[in-house]
PDB file of N, CA, C and O in Angstrom:
ATOM      1  N   MET A   1     121.937  80.002 105.231  1.00  0.00           N
ATOM      2  CA  MET A   1     120.987  79.900 106.105  1.00  0.00           C
ATOM      3  C   MET A   1     119.459  79.989 106.007  1.00  0.00           C
ATOM      4  O   MET A   1     119.363  80.966 105.264  1.00  0.00           O
ATOM      5  N   LYS A   2     117.912  79.517 106.333  1.00  0.00           N
ATOM      6  CA  LYS A   2     117.371  79.316 105.676  1.00  0.00           C
ATOM      7  C   LYS A   2     116.305  80.079 106.927  1.00  0.00           C
ATOM      8  O   LYS A   2     116.133  79.579 108.039  1.00  0.00           O
ATOM      9  N   LEU A   3     115.608  81.492 106.416  1.00  0.00           N
ATOM     10  CA  LEU A   3     114.573  81.386 108.462  1.00  0.00           C
ATOM     11  C   LEU A   3     113.537  81.234 108.153  1.00  0.00           C
ATOM     12  O   LEU A   3     113.588  82.352 107.639  1.00  0.00           O
ATOM     13  N   ASN A   4     112.287  80.833 107.885  1.00  0.00           N
ATOM     14  CA  ASN A   4     110.883  80.619 108.615  1.00  0.00           C
ATOM     15  C   ASN A   4     110.061  81.771 109.451  1.00  0.00           C
ATOM     16  O   ASN A   4     110.970  82.591 109.581  1.00  0.00           O
ATOM     17  N   VAL A   5     108.956  82.339 110.082  1.00  0.00           N
ATOM     18  CA  VAL A   5     108.289  82.797 110.709  1.00  0.00           C
ATOM     19  C   VAL A   5     107.482  82.403 110.788  1.00  0.00           C
ATOM     20  O   VAL A   5     107.109  82.618 109.635  1.00  0.00           O
ATOM     21  N   GLU A   6     106.416  81.720 111.374  1.00  0.00           N
ATOM     22  CA  GLU A   6     105.562  82.599 111.001  1.00  0.00           C
ATOM     23  C   GLU A   6     104.970  82.808 112.306  1.00  0.00           C
ATOM     24  O   GLU A   6     105.287  82.371 113.413  1.00  0.00           O
ATOM     25  N   VAL A   7     103.932  83.663 111.882  1.00  0.00           N
ATOM     26  CA  VAL A   7     102.881  84.749 113.109  1.00  0.00           C
ATOM     27  C   VAL A   7     101.854  84.199 112.540  1.00  0.00           C
ATOM     28  O   VAL A   7     101.448  84.326 111.385  1.00  0.00           O
ATOM     29  N   ASP A   8     101.364  83.447 113.591  1.00  0.00           N
ATOM     30  CA  ASP A   8      99.390  83.490 113.933  1.00  0.00           C
ATOM     31  C   ASP A   8      98.616  84.817 114.654  1.00  0.00           C
ATOM     32  O   ASP A   8      98.499  85.031 115.861  1.00  0.00           O
ATOM     33  N   MET A   9      98.084  85.705 113.428  1.00  0.00           N
ATOM     34  CA  MET A   9      97.220  86.253 113.955  1.00  0.00           C
ATOM     35  C   MET A   9      95.810  86.002 113.251  1.00  0.00           C
ATOM     36  O   MET A   9      95.551  85.005 112.576  1.00  0.00           O
ATOM     37  N   THR A  10      94.858  87.156 113.536  1.00  0.00           N
ATOM     38  CA  THR A  10      93.559  87.588 113.275  1.00  0.00           C
ATOM     39  C   THR A  10      93.577  89.084 112.173  1.00  0.00           C
ATOM     40  O   THR A  10      94.221  90.130 112.102  1.00  0.00           O
ATOM     41  N   PRO A  11      92.095  88.201 111.193  1.00  0.00           N
ATOM     42  CA  PRO A  11      92.729  89.483 110.006  1.00  0.00           C
ATOM     43  C   PRO A  11      93.231  90.820 110.728  1.00  0.00           C
ATOM     44  O   PRO A  11      94.418  91.131 110.832  1.00  0.00           O
ATOM     45  N   GLU A  12      91.960  91.692 111.295  1.00  0.00           N
ATOM     46  CA  GLU A  12      92.113  92.419 112.342  1.00  0.00           C
ATOM     47  C   GLU A  12      93.205  92.981 113.302  1.00  0.00           C
ATOM     48  O   GLU A  12      93.373  94.121 113.734  1.00  0.00           O
ATOM     49  N   GLU A  13      93.640  92.251 113.427  1.00  0.00           N
ATOM     50  CA  GLU A  13      95.353  92.029 114.035  1.00  0.00           C
ATOM     51  C   GLU A  13      96.611  92.528 113.537  1.00  0.00           C
ATOM     52  O   GLU A  13      97.558  93.153 114.015  1.00  0.00           O
ATOM     53  N   PHE A  14      96.205  91.886 112.058  1.00  0.00           N
ATOM     54  CA  PHE A  14      97.314  91.912 111.022  1.00  0.00           C
ATOM     55  C   PHE A  14      96.848  93.479 110.423  1.00  0.00           C
ATOM     56  O   PHE A  14      97.760  94.161 109.955  1.00  0.00           O
ATOM     57  N   ARG A  15      95.427  94.065 110.430  1.00  0.00           N
ATOM     58  CA  ARG A  15      95.223  94.978 109.757  1.00  0.00           C
ATOM     59  C   ARG A  15      95.452  96.056 110.612  1.00  0.00           C
ATOM     60  O   ARG A  15      94.903  97.141 110.420  1.00  0.00           O
ATOM     61  N   ARG A  16      96.194  95.858 111.510  1.00  0.00           N
ATOM     62  CA  ARG A  16      96.133  97.275 112.863  1.00  0.00           C
ATOM     63  C   ARG A  16      98.208  96.655 112.476  1.00  0.00           C
ATOM     64  O   ARG A  16      98.810  97.555 111.891  1.00  0.00           O
ATOM     65  N   ALA A  17      99.172  95.271 112.777  1.00  0.00           N
ATOM     66  CA  ALA A  17      99.732  95.761 112.815  1.00  0.00           C
ATOM     67  C   ALA A  17     100.378  96.465 110.878  1.00  0.00           C
ATOM     68  O   ALA A  17     101.430  97.041 110.599  1.00  0.00           O
ATOM     69  N   MET A  18      99.578  96.194 110.252  1.00  0.00           N
ATOM     70  CA  MET A  18      99.929  97.371 108.434  1.00  0.00           C
ATOM     71  C   MET A  18     100.105  97.639 108.494  1.00  0.00           C
ATOM     72  O   MET A  18     101.264  97.632 108.080  1.00  0.00           O
ATOM     73  N   GLY A  19      99.561  98.947 109.287  1.00  0.00           N
ATOM     74  CA  GLY A  19      98.550 100.707 109.380  1.00  0.00           C
ATOM     75  C   GLY A  19      97.327 100.957 108.447  1.00  0.00           C
ATOM     76  O   GLY A  19      96.948 102.027 107.971  1.00  0.00           O
ATOM     77  N   LEU A  20      96.766  99.619 108.291  1.00  0.00           N
ATOM     78  CA  LEU A  20      95.622  99.821 107.342  1.00  0.00           C
ATOM     79  C   LEU A  20      94.497 100.516 108.194  1.00  0.00           C
ATOM     80  O   LEU A  20      94.495 100.483 109.425  1.00  0.00           O
ATOM     81  N   PRO A  21      93.477 101.191 107.384  1.00  0.00           N
ATOM     82  CA  PRO A  21      92.517 101.610 108.340  1.00  0.00           C
ATOM     83  C   PRO A  21      91.670 100.803 108.692  1.00  0.00           C
ATOM     84  O   PRO A  21      91.970  99.621 108.528  1.00  0.00           O
ATOM     85  N   ASP A  22      90.378 101.105 109.270  1.00  0.00           N
ATOM     86  CA  ASP A  22      89.262 100.564 110.173  1.00  0.00           C
ATOM     87  C   ASP A  22      87.833 100.917 108.927  1.00  0.00           C
ATOM     88  O   ASP A  22      86.820 101.450 109.380  1.00  0.00           O
ATOM     89  N   VAL A  23      87.893 100.617 107.638  1.00  0.00           N
ATOM     90  CA  VAL A  23      86.322 100.820 106.910  1.00  0.00           C
ATOM     91  C   VAL A  23      85.724 100.205 107.077  1.00  0.00           C
ATOM     92  O   VAL A  23      85.017  99.787 106.160  1.00  0.00           O
ATOM     93  N   HIS A  24      85.568  99.611 108.685  1.00  0.00           N
ATOM     94  CA  HIS A  24      83.765  98.776 108.831  1.00  0.00           C
ATOM     95  C   HIS A  24      82.816 100.455 108.351  1.00  0.00           C
ATOM     96  O   HIS A  24      82.368 101.081 107.390  1.00  0.00           O
ATOM     97  N   LEU A  25      82.934 100.479 109.446  1.00  0.00           N
ATOM     98  CA  LEU A  25      81.533 101.707 109.240  1.00  0.00           C
ATOM     99  C   LEU A  25      81.554 102.656 108.350  1.00  0.00           C
ATOM    100  O   LEU A  25      80.693 103.531 108.448  1.00  0.00           O
ATOM    101  N   PHE A  26      82.710 102.736 107.070  1.00  0.00           N
ATOM    102  CA  PHE A  26      82.061 102.977 106.056  1.00  0.00           C
ATOM    103  C   PHE A  26      81.772 102.562 104.408  1.00  0.00           C
ATOM    104  O   PHE A  26      81.436 103.163 103.387  1.00  0.00           O
ATOM    105  N   GLN A  27      82.060 101.382 104.736  1.00  0.00           N
ATOM    106  CA  GLN A  27      81.307  99.716 104.403  1.00  0.00           C
ATOM    107  C   GLN A  27      80.299 100.102 104.789  1.00  0.00           C
ATOM    108  O   GLN A  27      79.690 100.676 103.886  1.00  0.00           O
ATOM    109  N   GLN A  28      79.759 100.084 105.746  1.00  0.00           N
ATOM    110  CA  GLN A  28      78.107  99.457 106.049  1.00  0.00           C
ATOM    111  C   GLN A  28      77.585 101.202 105.743  1.00  0.00           C
ATOM    112  O   GLN A  28      76.965 100.983 104.702  1.00  0.00           O
ATOM    113  N   GLU A  29      77.505 102.048 105.866  1.00  0.00           N
ATOM    114  CA  GLU A  29      76.995 102.870 105.361  1.00  0.00           C
ATOM    115  C   GLU A  29      76.883 103.922 104.454  1.00  0.00           C
ATOM    116  O   GLU A  29      76.186 104.928 104.583  1.00  0.00           O
ATOM    117  N   LEU A  30      77.956 103.485 103.100  1.00  0.00           N
ATOM    118  CA  LEU A  30      77.679 103.184 101.647  1.00  0.00           C
ATOM    119  C   LEU A  30      76.995 102.303 101.627  1.00  0.00           C
ATOM    120  O   LEU A  30      76.038 102.892 101.126  1.00  0.00           O
ATOM    121  N   MET A  31      76.581 101.116 101.784  1.00  0.00           N
ATOM    122  CA  MET A  31      76.056 100.319 101.906  1.00  0.00           C
ATOM    123  C   MET A  31      74.213 100.902 101.856  1.00  0.00           C
ATOM    124  O   MET A  31      73.443 101.036 100.905  1.00  0.00           O
ATOM    125  N   GLN A  32      74.066 101.098 103.126  1.00  0.00           N
ATOM    126  CA  GLN A  32      72.878 101.448 103.774  1.00  0.00           C
ATOM    127  C   GLN A  32      72.624 102.672 102.932  1.00  0.00           C
ATOM    128  O   GLN A  32      71.885 103.467 103.513  1.00  0.00           O
ATOM    129  N   LYS A  33      72.866 102.912 102.193  1.00  0.00           N
ATOM    130  CA  LYS A  33      72.947 103.420 101.195  1.00  0.00           C
ATOM    131  C   LYS A  33      71.710 103.906  99.301  1.00  0.00           C
ATOM    132  O   LYS A  33      70.904 104.562  98.641  1.00  0.00           O
ATOM    133  N   ILE A  34      73.122 102.278  99.648  1.00  0.00           N
ATOM    134  CA  ILE A  34      72.592 101.725  98.410  1.00  0.00           C
ATOM    135  C   ILE A  34      71.281 100.832  98.630  1.00  0.00           C
ATOM    136  O   ILE A  34      70.509 100.503  97.728  1.00  0.00           O
ATOM    137  N   ARG A  35      71.160 100.493 100.007  1.00  0.00           N
ATOM    138  CA  ARG A  35      69.775 100.302 100.339  1.00  0.00           C
ATOM    139  C   ARG A  35      68.129 101.081  99.962  1.00  0.00           C
ATOM    140  O   ARG A  35      67.084 100.886  99.341  1.00  0.00           O
ATOM    141  N   GLU A  36      69.060 102.398 101.149  1.00  0.00           N
ATOM    142  CA  GLU A  36      68.231 103.717 100.817  1.00  0.00           C
ATOM    143  C   GLU A  36      67.883 103.201  98.722  1.00  0.00           C
ATOM    144  O   GLU A  36      67.416 102.138  98.314  1.00  0.00           O
ATOM    145  N   GLN A  37      68.256 104.209  98.026  1.00  0.00           N
ATOM    146  CA  GLN A  37      68.458 104.261  97.310  1.00  0.00           C
ATOM    147  C   GLN A  37      67.934 102.969  95.966  1.00  0.00           C
ATOM    148  O   GLN A  37      67.496 103.456  94.924  1.00  0.00           O
ATOM    149  N   MET A  38      67.979 102.010  96.028  1.00  0.00           N
ATOM    150  CA  MET A  38      67.320 100.333  95.826  1.00  0.00           C
ATOM    151  C   MET A  38      65.983 100.305  96.367  1.00  0.00           C
ATOM    152  O   MET A  38      65.155 100.130  95.473  1.00  0.00           O
ATOM    153  N   GLU A  39      65.604 100.389  97.245  1.00  0.00           N
ATOM    154  CA  GLU A  39      64.152 100.684  98.238  1.00  0.00           C
ATOM    155  C   GLU A  39      63.444 101.830  97.405  1.00  0.00           C
ATOM    156  O   GLU A  39      62.415 101.640  96.757  1.00  0.00           O
ATOM    157  N   ALA A  40      63.961 102.772  97.474  1.00  0.00           N
ATOM    158  CA  ALA A  40      63.362 104.028  96.741  1.00  0.00           C
ATOM    159  C   ALA A  40      62.605 103.770  95.411  1.00  0.00           C
ATOM    160  O   ALA A  40      61.502 104.037  94.935  1.00  0.00           O
ATOM    161  N   GLY A  41      64.020 102.958  94.956  1.00  0.00           N
ATOM    162  CA  GLY A  41      63.638 102.815  93.021  1.00  0.00           C
ATOM    163  C   GLY A  41      63.833 103.806  92.163  1.00  0.00           C
ATOM    164  O   GLY A  41      63.216 103.909  91.103  1.00  0.00           O
ATOM    165  N   VAL A  42      64.816 104.700  92.617  1.00  0.00           N
ATOM    166  CA  VAL A  42      65.263 106.203  92.035  1.00  0.00           C
ATOM    167  C   VAL A  42      65.893 105.575  90.730  1.00  0.00           C
ATOM    168  O   VAL A  42      66.732 104.730  90.419  1.00  0.00           O
ATOM    169  N   ASP A  43      65.065 106.412  90.177  1.00  0.00           N
ATOM    170  CA  ASP A  43      65.173 106.639  88.153  1.00  0.00           C
ATOM    171  C   ASP A  43      67.150 106.390  87.913  1.00  0.00           C
ATOM    172  O   ASP A  43      68.086 106.822  88.587  1.00  0.00           O
ATOM    173  N   GLY A  44      67.134 105.847  87.133  1.00  0.00           N
ATOM    174  CA  GLY A  44      68.696 105.087  86.639  1.00  0.00           C
ATOM    175  C   GLY A  44      69.390 105.492  87.747  1.00  0.00           C
ATOM    176  O   GLY A  44      70.197 106.369  88.056  1.00  0.00           O
ATOM    177  N   TYR A  45      68.778 104.513  88.276  1.00  0.00           N
ATOM    178  CA  TYR A  45      69.644 103.914  89.354  1.00  0.00           C
ATOM    179  C   TYR A  45      71.187 103.094  88.544  1.00  0.00           C
ATOM    180  O   TYR A  45      71.157 102.074  87.854  1.00  0.00           O
ATOM    181  N   ASP A  46      72.142 103.728  88.821  1.00  0.00           N
ATOM    182  CA  ASP A  46      73.225 102.847  88.323  1.00  0.00           C
ATOM    183  C   ASP A  46      74.424 101.936  89.236  1.00  0.00           C
ATOM    184  O   ASP A  46      75.533 101.986  88.704  1.00  0.00           O
ATOM    185  N   PRO A  47      74.372 101.256  90.303  1.00  0.00           N
ATOM    186  CA  PRO A  47      75.142 101.180  91.005  1.00  0.00           C
ATOM    187  C   PRO A  47      76.634 100.656  89.978  1.00  0.00           C
ATOM    188  O   PRO A  47      75.899 100.221  89.092  1.00  0.00           O
ATOM    189  N   LEU A  48      77.663 100.446  89.576  1.00  0.00           N
ATOM    190  CA  LEU A  48      78.319 101.118  89.391  1.00  0.00           C
ATOM    191  C   LEU A  48      79.213 102.379  89.180  1.00  0.00           C
ATOM    192  O   LEU A  48      80.342 102.505  89.653  1.00  0.00           O
ATOM    193  N   SER A  49      78.472 103.426  88.300  1.00  0.00           N
ATOM    194  CA  SER A  49      78.515 104.479  88.641  1.00  0.00           C
ATOM    195  C   SER A  49      78.336 105.334  90.369  1.00  0.00           C
ATOM    196  O   SER A  49      78.538 106.518  90.638  1.00  0.00           O
ATOM    197  N   LEU A  50      77.890 104.197  91.295  1.00  0.00           N
ATOM    198  CA  LEU A  50      78.164 104.584  93.085  1.00  0.00           C
ATOM    199  C   LEU A  50      79.754 104.407  93.117  1.00  0.00           C
ATOM    200  O   LEU A  50      80.643 105.116  93.589  1.00  0.00           O
ATOM    201  N   PHE A  51      79.767 103.361  92.528  1.00  0.00           N
ATOM    202  CA  PHE A  51      80.708 102.240  93.022  1.00  0.00           C
ATOM    203  C   PHE A  51      82.410 103.248  92.036  1.00  0.00           C
ATOM    204  O   PHE A  51      83.505 103.215  92.598  1.00  0.00           O
ATOM    205  N   LYS A  52      82.308 103.687  91.216  1.00  0.00           N
ATOM    206  CA  LYS A  52      83.462 104.013  90.694  1.00  0.00           C
ATOM    207  C   LYS A  52      84.570 104.904  90.709  1.00  0.00           C
ATOM    208  O   LYS A  52      85.456 104.977  89.858  1.00  0.00           O
ATOM    209  N   PRO A  53      84.421 105.704  91.944  1.00  0.00           N
ATOM    210  CA  PRO A  53      85.288 106.232  92.650  1.00  0.00           C
ATOM    211  C   PRO A  53      85.827 105.276  93.029  1.00  0.00           C
ATOM    212  O   PRO A  53      86.880 104.939  92.487  1.00  0.00           O
ATOM    213  N   PHE A  54      85.303 104.558  94.039  1.00  0.00           N
ATOM    214  CA  PHE A  54      86.458 103.646  95.442  1.00  0.00           C
ATOM    215  C   PHE A  54      86.843 102.609  94.379  1.00  0.00           C
ATOM    216  O   PHE A  54      87.472 101.649  94.826  1.00  0.00           O
ATOM    217  N   ILE A  55      86.578 102.608  92.991  1.00  0.00           N
ATOM    218  CA  ILE A  55      87.062 100.735  92.486  1.00  0.00           C
ATOM    219  C   ILE A  55      88.192 101.283  91.914  1.00  0.00           C
ATOM    220  O   ILE A  55      89.172 100.541  91.969  1.00  0.00           O
ATOM    221  N   THR A  56      88.408 102.662  91.228  1.00  0.00           N
ATOM    222  CA  THR A  56      89.699 103.245  90.520  1.00  0.00           C
ATOM    223  C   THR A  56      90.631 103.163  91.507  1.00  0.00           C
ATOM    224  O   THR A  56      91.634 102.450  91.498  1.00  0.00           O
ATOM    225  N   GLN A  57      90.138 104.198  92.681  1.00  0.00           N
ATOM    226  CA  GLN A  57      91.091 104.239  93.715  1.00  0.00           C
ATOM    227  C   GLN A  57      91.599 103.339  94.066  1.00  0.00           C
ATOM    228  O   GLN A  57      92.816 103.184  93.964  1.00  0.00           O
ATOM    229  N   GLY A  58      90.785 102.471  94.592  1.00  0.00           N
ATOM    230  CA  GLY A  58      91.271 101.190  95.107  1.00  0.00           C
ATOM    231  C   GLY A  58      92.625  99.694  93.801  1.00  0.00           C
ATOM    232  O   GLY A  58      93.547  98.895  93.965  1.00  0.00           O
ATOM    233  N   PHE A  59      91.830 100.202  92.792  1.00  0.00           N
ATOM    234  CA  PHE A  59      92.856  99.486  91.288  1.00  0.00           C
ATOM    235  C   PHE A  59      93.995 100.274  92.161  1.00  0.00           C
ATOM    236  O   PHE A  59      94.383  99.649  93.148  1.00  0.00           O
ATOM    237  N   ASP A  60      94.678 101.761  91.902  1.00  0.00           N
ATOM    238  CA  ASP A  60      95.112 102.339  92.012  1.00  0.00           C
ATOM    239  C   ASP A  60      96.486 101.831  93.202  1.00  0.00           C
ATOM    240  O   ASP A  60      97.695 101.789  92.974  1.00  0.00           O
ATOM    241  N   SER A  61      95.967 101.599  94.090  1.00  0.00           N
ATOM    242  CA  SER A  61      96.973 101.057  95.615  1.00  0.00           C
ATOM    243  C   SER A  61      96.626 100.313  95.036  1.00  0.00           C
ATOM    244  O   SER A  61      97.031 100.569  93.902  1.00  0.00           O
ATOM    245  N   LEU A  62      95.941  99.223  95.019  1.00  0.00           N
ATOM    246  CA  LEU A  62      97.022  97.575  94.197  1.00  0.00           C
ATOM    247  C   LEU A  62      97.951  98.021  93.726  1.00  0.00           C
ATOM    248  O   LEU A  62      99.025  98.179  94.305  1.00  0.00           O
ATOM    249  N   GLU A  63      97.756  98.241  92.837  1.00  0.00           N
ATOM    250  CA  GLU A  63      99.381  98.370  91.157  1.00  0.00           C
ATOM    251  C   GLU A  63     100.111  99.065  91.984  1.00  0.00           C
ATOM    252  O   GLU A  63     101.314  98.986  91.733  1.00  0.00           O
ATOM    253  N   SER A  64      99.665 100.105  93.409  1.00  0.00           N
ATOM    254  CA  SER A  64     101.331 100.699  94.393  1.00  0.00           C
ATOM    255  C   SER A  64     101.475  99.818  94.821  1.00  0.00           C
ATOM    256  O   SER A  64     102.663  99.750  95.137  1.00  0.00           O
ATOM    257  N   TYR A  65     100.901  98.857  95.112  1.00  0.00           N
ATOM    258  CA  TYR A  65     101.021  97.803  96.544  1.00  0.00           C
ATOM    259  C   TYR A  65     102.377  96.842  96.068  1.00  0.00           C
ATOM    260  O   TYR A  65     103.441  96.591  96.633  1.00  0.00           O
ATOM    261  N   GLN A  66     101.562  96.277  94.221  1.00  0.00           N
ATOM    262  CA  GLN A  66     101.962  95.224  94.071  1.00  0.00           C
ATOM    263  C   GLN A  66     103.470  95.611  93.190  1.00  0.00           C
ATOM    264  O   GLN A  66     104.106  94.736  92.602  1.00  0.00           O
ATOM    265  N   LYS A  67     104.032  97.561  93.239  1.00  0.00           N
ATOM    266  CA  LYS A  67     105.182  97.463  92.700  1.00  0.00           C
ATOM    267  C   LYS A  67     106.246  97.443  93.881  1.00  0.00           C
ATOM    268  O   LYS A  67     107.369  97.028  94.165  1.00  0.00           O
ATOM    269  N   LEU A  68     105.037  98.247  94.445  1.00  0.00           N
ATOM    270  CA  LEU A  68     105.744  98.358  96.168  1.00  0.00           C
ATOM    271  C   LEU A  68     106.522  96.598  96.218  1.00  0.00           C
ATOM    272  O   LEU A  68     107.743  96.638  96.366  1.00  0.00           O
ATOM    273  N   MET A  69     105.804  94.920  96.088  1.00  0.00           N
ATOM    274  CA  MET A  69     106.200  94.241  96.655  1.00  0.00           C
ATOM    275  C   MET A  69     107.275  93.785  96.210  1.00  0.00           C
ATOM    276  O   MET A  69     108.188  93.241  96.830  1.00  0.00           O
ATOM    277  N   MET A  70     107.135  94.096  94.652  1.00  0.00           N
ATOM    278  CA  MET A  70     107.995  93.778  92.832  1.00  0.00           C
ATOM    279  C   MET A  70     109.323  94.325  93.691  1.00  0.00           C
ATOM    280  O   MET A  70     110.245  93.535  93.491  1.00  0.00           O
ATOM    281  N   GLN A  71     109.673  95.268  94.462  1.00  0.00           N
ATOM    282  CA  GLN A  71     110.845  95.537  94.548  1.00  0.00           C
ATOM    283  C   GLN A  71     111.147  95.073  96.355  1.00  0.00           C
ATOM    284  O   GLN A  71     111.850  95.858  96.993  1.00  0.00           O
ATOM    285  N   VAL A  72     110.867  94.432  96.728  1.00  0.00           N
ATOM    286  CA  VAL A  72     111.397  94.215  97.807  1.00  0.00           C
ATOM    287  C   VAL A  72     111.276  92.769  97.827  1.00  0.00           C
ATOM    288  O   VAL A  72     111.762  92.022  98.676  1.00  0.00           O
ATOM    289  N   LEU A  73     110.368  92.340  96.500  1.00  0.00           N
ATOM    290  CA  LEU A  73     110.895  90.681  96.425  1.00  0.00           C
ATOM    291  C   LEU A  73     112.708  90.727  95.172  1.00  0.00           C
ATOM    292  O   LEU A  73     113.602  89.909  95.386  1.00  0.00           O
ATOM    293  N   SER A  74     112.774  91.290  94.570  1.00  0.00           N
ATOM    294  CA  SER A  74     113.407  91.887  94.137  1.00  0.00           C
ATOM    295  C   SER A  74     115.148  92.030  94.240  1.00  0.00           C
ATOM    296  O   SER A  74     116.060  91.488  93.615  1.00  0.00           O
ATOM    297  N   ASN A  75     115.100  93.225  95.556  1.00  0.00           N
ATOM    298  CA  ASN A  75     115.765  93.255  96.761  1.00  0.00           C
ATOM    299  C   ASN A  75     116.776  91.423  97.362  1.00  0.00           C
ATOM    300  O   ASN A  75     117.941  91.047  97.235  1.00  0.00           O
ATOM    301  N   TYR A  76     115.753  90.908  97.873  1.00  0.00           N
ATOM    302  CA  TYR A  76     116.180  89.486  98.304  1.00  0.00           C
ATOM    303  C   TYR A  76     116.081  88.876  97.099  1.00  0.00           C
ATOM    304  O   TYR A  76     117.249  88.626  96.801  1.00  0.00           O
ATOM    305  N   SER A  77     115.211  88.397  96.029  1.00  0.00           N
ATOM    306  CA  SER A  77     116.385  88.080  95.423  1.00  0.00           C
ATOM    307  C   SER A  77     117.891  86.751  95.201  1.00  0.00           C
ATOM    308  O   SER A  77     118.778  86.925  96.037  1.00  0.00           O
ATOM    309  N   PRO A  78     118.082  85.863  94.446  1.00  0.00           N
ATOM    310  CA  PRO A  78     119.632  85.515  94.393  1.00  0.00           C
ATOM    311  C   PRO A  78     120.199  86.540  93.217  1.00  0.00           C
ATOM    312  O   PRO A  78     121.401  86.804  93.262  1.00  0.00           O
ATOM    313  N   MET A  79     119.394  87.126  92.172  1.00  0.00           N
ATOM    314  CA  MET A  79     119.691  87.500  91.294  1.00  0.00           C
ATOM    315  C   MET A  79     119.943  88.544  91.643  1.00  0.00           C
ATOM    316  O   MET A  79     120.931  89.073  91.133  1.00  0.00           O
ATOM    317  N   GLY A  80     119.294  89.163  92.486  1.00  0.00           N
ATOM    318  CA  GLY A  80     119.138  91.232  92.773  1.00  0.00           C
ATOM    319  C   GLY A  80     120.880  90.873  93.414  1.00  0.00           C
ATOM    320  O   GLY A  80     121.652  91.806  93.193  1.00  0.00           O
ATOM    321  N   THR A  81     121.460  89.749  94.091  1.00  0.00           N
ATOM    322  CA  THR A  81     122.106  90.108  95.211  1.00  0.00           C
ATOM    323  C   THR A  81     123.185  89.279  94.596  1.00  0.00           C
ATOM    324  O   THR A  81     122.933  88.365  93.812  1.00  0.00           O
ATOM    325  N   SER A  82     124.869  89.745  95.108  1.00  0.00           N
ATOM    326  CA  SER A  82     126.157  89.626  94.757  1.00  0.00           C
ATOM    327  C   SER A  82     126.520  88.216  95.151  1.00  0.00           C
ATOM    328  O   SER A  82     125.883  88.301  96.200  1.00  0.00           O
ATOM    329  N   ASN A  83     126.988  87.034  95.196  1.00  0.00           N
ATOM    330  CA  ASN A  83     127.642  85.852  95.528  1.00  0.00           C
ATOM    331  C   ASN A  83     128.960  85.583  96.337  1.00  0.00           C
ATOM    332  O   ASN A  83     129.506  84.543  96.704  1.00  0.00           O
ATOM    333  N   LYS A  84     129.374  87.391  96.524  1.00  0.00           N
ATOM    334  CA  LYS A  84     130.089  87.231  96.664  1.00  0.00           C
ATOM    335  C   LYS A  84     129.811  86.945  98.297  1.00  0.00           C
ATOM    336  O   LYS A  84     128.756  87.438  98.696  1.00  0.00           O
ATOM    337  N   ARG A  85     130.864  85.982  99.628  1.00  0.00           N
ATOM    338  CA  ARG A  85     130.824  85.780 100.163  1.00  0.00           C
ATOM    339  C   ARG A  85     132.872  85.988 101.189  1.00  0.00           C
ATOM    340  O   ARG A  85     134.054  85.777 100.917  1.00  0.00           O
ATOM    341  N   SER A  86     131.826  86.639 102.636  1.00  0.00           N
ATOM    342  CA  SER A  86     133.074  86.954 103.333  1.00  0.00           C
ATOM    343  C   SER A  86     133.429  85.861 104.393  1.00  0.00           C
ATOM    344  O   SER A  86     134.450  85.969 105.072  1.00  0.00           O
TER     345      SER A  86
END
């Protein structure tokens, strides 16, 4: 049996359905701080050091998500299920 499901939703609706946080305001605040530092000409300003904590956490989350998806896919793959029929 093959079953196809098509879901038509906006990215905002998908974010809410997946229970992901709304980071729009956070992104705006972060970009504003970066602009302020760039305009002020802060000596030794390094954008990478500003983003480093967020980049590291983002990759850790991405890795966890990939592992979760691989587990789900392996549970439903033909090799992961037995060929017994009742």
